[in-house]
C-alpha positions as CSV (number, residue, x, y, z in Angstrom):
1,M,-6.9,-13.2,-13.9
2,F,-9.4,-14.7,-11.5
3,K,-10.5,-18.3,-11.8
4,I,-14.2,-18.9,-12.1
5,Q,-14.3,-20.9,-8.9
6,E,-12.7,-18.0,-7.0
7,I,-15.3,-15.6,-8.3
8,R,-18.1,-18.0,-7.4
9,E,-16.7,-18.2,-3.8
10,I,-16.5,-14.5,-3.5
11,I,-20.1,-14.2,-4.8
12,K,-21.3,-16.7,-2.2
13,L,-19.5,-14.9,0.6
14,V,-20.9,-11.5,-0.4
15,D,-24.4,-12.9,-0.9
16,A,-24.3,-14.4,2.6
17,S,-23.0,-11.2,4.2
18,S,-24.8,-7.9,4.8
19,I,-22.5,-5.8,2.6
20,D,-24.0,-4.3,-0.5
21,E,-20.8,-3.7,-2.5
22,F,-17.5,-5.5,-2.7
23,V,-14.4,-4.5,-4.8
24,Y,-11.2,-6.6,-5.0
25,E,-8.2,-5.7,-7.2
26,A,-5.1,-7.8,-7.7
27,D,-2.4,-7.8,-10.4
28,G,-4.3,-5.6,-12.8
29,S,-7.6,-7.6,-12.4
30,K,-10.6,-6.2,-10.7
31,V,-13.8,-7.8,-9.4
32,K,-16.7,-5.5,-8.4
33,L,-19.9,-6.9,-6.9
34,K,-23.0,-5.0,-6.0
35,K,-26.0,-6.7,-4.4
36,N,-28.7,-4.1,-4.9
37,G,-27.7,-3.3,-8.5
38,G,-27.2,-6.9,-9.4
39,A,-24.0,-6.0,-11.2
40,V,-21.0,-8.2,-11.6
41,E,-18.0,-6.5,-13.3
42,I,-14.7,-8.2,-14.1
43,V,-11.9,-6.0,-15.6
44,A,-9.1,-7.9,-17.3
45,P,-5.5,-6.8,-17.0
46,K,-4.3,-4.3,-19.7
47,A,-1.0,-6.2,-20.3
48,A,-0.9,-8.9,-23.0
49,A,0.7,-11.4,-20.7
50,P,-1.7,-13.1,-18.2
51,A,-1.5,-11.9,-14.7
52,P,0.0,-14.4,-12.1
53,A,-2.4,-16.0,-9.7
54,P,-2.9,-14.1,-6.4
55,V,-0.6,-15.3,-3.7
56,V,-2.6,-16.2,-0.5
57,E,-0.8,-17.5,2.6
58,Q,-2.4,-20.8,3.6
59,T,-2.0,-22.4,7.0
60,A,-1.8,-26.1,7.6
61,A,-4.7,-26.0,10.1
62,P,-7.2,-28.9,9.7
63,A,-10.6,-27.9,8.5
64,P,-12.9,-26.7,11.3
65,A,-16.4,-28.2,11.7
66,A,-19.4,-26.9,9.9
67,P,-21.2,-24.1,11.8
68,A,-24.0,-26.5,12.8
69,Q,-21.5,-28.8,14.5
70,A,-19.5,-26.0,16.2
71,K,-19.4,-25.8,19.9
72,E,-20.9,-22.6,21.4
73,E,-18.5,-20.7,23.7
74,A,-20.1,-19.3,26.9
75,A,-20.7,-15.6,26.7
76,P,-19.0,-13.4,29.4
77,A,-21.1,-12.8,32.5
78,A,-21.5,-9.1,32.0
79,P,-21.1,-7.1,28.8
80,V,-18.2,-4.7,28.7
81,V,-19.4,-1.1,29.3
82,A,-16.4,1.1,28.8
83,D,-14.6,0.0,25.7
84,A,-12.9,3.3,24.9
85,D,-9.6,2.0,26.4
86,L,-9.9,-1.5,24.8
87,H,-8.2,-2.6,21.6
88,K,-10.4,-4.2,18.9
89,I,-8.9,-7.2,17.0
90,T,-10.7,-7.0,13.6
91,S,-11.2,-9.4,10.7
92,P,-8.8,-8.7,7.9
93,M,-11.1,-10.4,5.4
94,V,-14.6,-11.6,4.7
95,G,-15.0,-15.2,5.8
96,T,-16.1,-17.7,8.5
97,F,-14.8,-17.3,12.1
98,Y,-13.5,-20.3,13.9
99,Q,-12.2,-20.2,17.5
100,A,-10.3,-23.5,17.3
101,P,-8.0,-25.2,14.7
102,S,-10.4,-28.2,14.6
103,P,-13.8,-29.2,16.1
104,D,-12.2,-31.4,18.9
105,A,-9.5,-28.9,19.8
106,P,-9.8,-26.2,22.5
107,A,-10.3,-22.6,21.5
108,Y,-7.2,-20.6,20.8
109,V,-8.3,-18.0,23.4
110,K,-11.1,-17.4,25.8
111,V,-12.2,-14.5,28.0
112,G,-9.5,-13.7,30.6
113,D,-6.6,-15.2,28.6
114,K,-3.4,-13.2,28.1
115,V,-2.2,-12.7,24.6
116,G,1.1,-11.5,23.0
117,D,1.8,-9.7,19.8
118,E,2.0,-12.9,17.8
119,S,-0.5,-15.0,19.6
120,I,-3.0,-16.7,17.3
121,V,-6.5,-15.8,18.5
122,C,-8.7,-17.5,15.8
123,I,-9.0,-18.6,12.2
124,V,-10.9,-16.9,9.4
125,E,-11.7,-19.2,6.5
126,A,-12.1,-17.5,3.1
127,M,-12.4,-19.4,-0.2
128,K,-11.3,-22.7,1.5
129,L,-8.1,-21.1,2.9
130,F,-7.7,-21.1,6.7
131,N,-6.0,-17.9,7.8
132,E,-4.6,-17.6,11.3
133,I,-5.4,-14.2,12.9
134,E,-2.8,-12.9,15.3
135,A,-3.6,-10.5,18.3
136,E,-0.9,-7.9,17.2
137,I,-1.1,-6.5,20.8
138,K,-0.1,-7.6,24.3
139,G,-3.0,-7.7,26.7
140,E,-6.0,-9.7,28.1
141,I,-9.0,-10.9,26.1
142,V,-12.0,-9.1,27.6
143,E,-14.8,-10.1,25.2
144,I,-15.3,-12.4,22.2
145,L,-17.7,-10.5,19.9
146,V,-18.6,-13.2,17.4
147,K,-19.8,-16.8,17.6
148,D,-17.9,-19.9,16.3
149,G,-18.9,-20.6,12.7
150,Q,-20.3,-17.0,12.1
151,L,-19.7,-15.2,8.9
152,V,-17.6,-12.1,9.5
153,E,-16.9,-9.1,7.3
154,Y,-13.7,-7.1,6.5
155,G,-13.0,-4.8,9.5
156,Q,-15.6,-6.4,11.8
157,P,-14.4,-6.5,15.4
158,L,-13.8,-10.0,16.7
159,F,-12.3,-9.5,20.1
160,L,-11.8,-6.8,22.7
161,V,-8.4,-6.7,24.4
162,K,-7.3,-4.7,27.4
163,P,-3.8,-3.6,26.5
164,E,-1.0,-4.1,29.0
């Protein structure tokens, strides 16, 4: 079963995003949010025993600065025109994008950096958990598509990588 604080955080994230509908299922529980309809639906598990809390991997990264304090990374000189041969690193969740593990630390990657399969490229913070995002491909960072401190949605492209 979901804790009320978890549901409140999900509502805040969905409200701040441009998505109209959000559905999350875990261990027999289901949360469904619709902005336009104004509906919030929570379905309890059918089993008599309470469902265990969802397991979320948490990193030990320090909390990044608030978006207002975040440093702006310089945009690439020219936008990438032909991205058909480029790989998109996408966000695996709704949350806040951070380029560095802390406000005073350098960004994990910048345009022109080489990355490997397990290279950490950013952090996406969701419900106060800081999730390290890996490149999952060998190549070169060609473009950073979001700004530090920006809210990102599930499946939203974050980086363009030229595969090796």
